[in-house]
C-alpha positions in Angstrom: -14.3 21.1 15.6 -11.4 22.0 17.1 -9.7 18.6 18.6 -8.7 16.1 15.8 -7.0 14.1 18.1 -9.9 13.5 20.1 -12.6 13.5 17.5 -10.6 10.3 16.4 -10.2 9.0 19.3 -13.8 9.2 20.2 -14.5 7.6 17.1 -12.2 4.3 17.2 -14.1 3.9 20.9 -17.9 4.1 18.9 -16.5 1.7 16.0 -14.6 -0.3 18.4 -11.4 -0.4 17.2 -7.8 0.3 18.1 -6.6 4.2 17.5 -3.5 3.6 15.4 -1.0 5.1 17.9 1.1 6.1 14.9 -1.3 8.4 13.8 -2.4 9.5 17.7 1.5 11.4 17.6 0.5 12.8 14.1 -2.9 14.5 14.9 -2.4 17.9 16.6 -5.0 18.8 19.6 -6.4 21.8 17.3 -7.6 21.8 13.6 -6.4 25.3 13.4 -3.3 25.7 10.8 -3.8 21.7 10.0 -3.2 21.8 6.4 -1.5 18.4 6.1 -2.2 15.0 7.0 0.3 12.4 5.4 -0.7 8.8 6.8 1.8 6.9 4.1 2.8 3.5 5.2 0.8 3.4 8.1 -0.9 0.1 7.8 -4.4 2.0 8.6 -6.9 -0.7 6.8 -10.5 0.0 6.0 -11.6 -0.2 9.5 -8.9 1.9 10.7 -9.6 4.5 7.6 -13.2 5.6 8.8 -12.4 7.3 11.8 -9.4 9.1 10.0 -11.8 10.2 7.2 -14.1 11.6 9.8 -11.1 13.9 11.0 -10.0 14.8 7.6 -14.0 15.7 6.8 -14.3 17.8 9.9 -10.9 20.0 9.1 -12.2 22.8 7.5 -8.3 23.8 6.7 -6.7 20.6 5.5 -5.5 20.8 2.0 -3.6 18.0 1.8 -4.2 14.2 2.6 -2.2 11.4 1.8 -3.1 7.3 2.5 -0.3 6.1 0.2 1.3 2.7 0.4 -1.2 1.5 3.1 -2.4 -1.7 1.5 -5.9 -0.3 0.8 -8.4 -2.0 -1.8 -10.9 -0.6 -3.7 -13.8 -0.4 -1.0 -11.2 1.4 0.5 -10.4 4.4 -2.1 -14.5 4.0 -2.8 -14.9 5.1 0.8 -12.2 7.5 0.5 -14.4 9.4 -2.6 -17.9 9.2 -0.6 -16.7 11.0 2.5 -14.4 13.5 0.7 -16.2 14.6 -1.9 -17.1 18.3 -1.5 -14.7 19.1 1.2 -14.2 22.7 1.0 -10.7 22.9 0.9 -8.9 19.5 0.1 -7.0 19.9 -3.1 -4.4 17.2 -2.9 -5.5 13.2 -2.5 -2.9 10.6 -2.5 -4.2 7.0 -2.6 -0.7 5.9 -4.5 0.9 2.8 -4.1 -2.4 1.0 -2.4 -3.9 -2.7 -3.9 -6.6 -0.7 -6.2 
């Protein structure tokens, strides 16, 4: 994958959800050197989380991912675990301050 921003926009379109404007500002146009994604306090929600997880899963250099303080619930946490299990480089995952 070479373009996290484009992947996110494409997945949002496929899922018929509006892209998170704050996230669009954070995502680079290349995954080269993308070692961290911090979405703390962005109110992503379960539906909005799915395309984000697709981006994280596709980024082979990412080591740290945070969705802290997003009012996520247990189904969202389960989705995170299901989609990111076995990621080759992800070593830090922060899902704190959610409604789990």
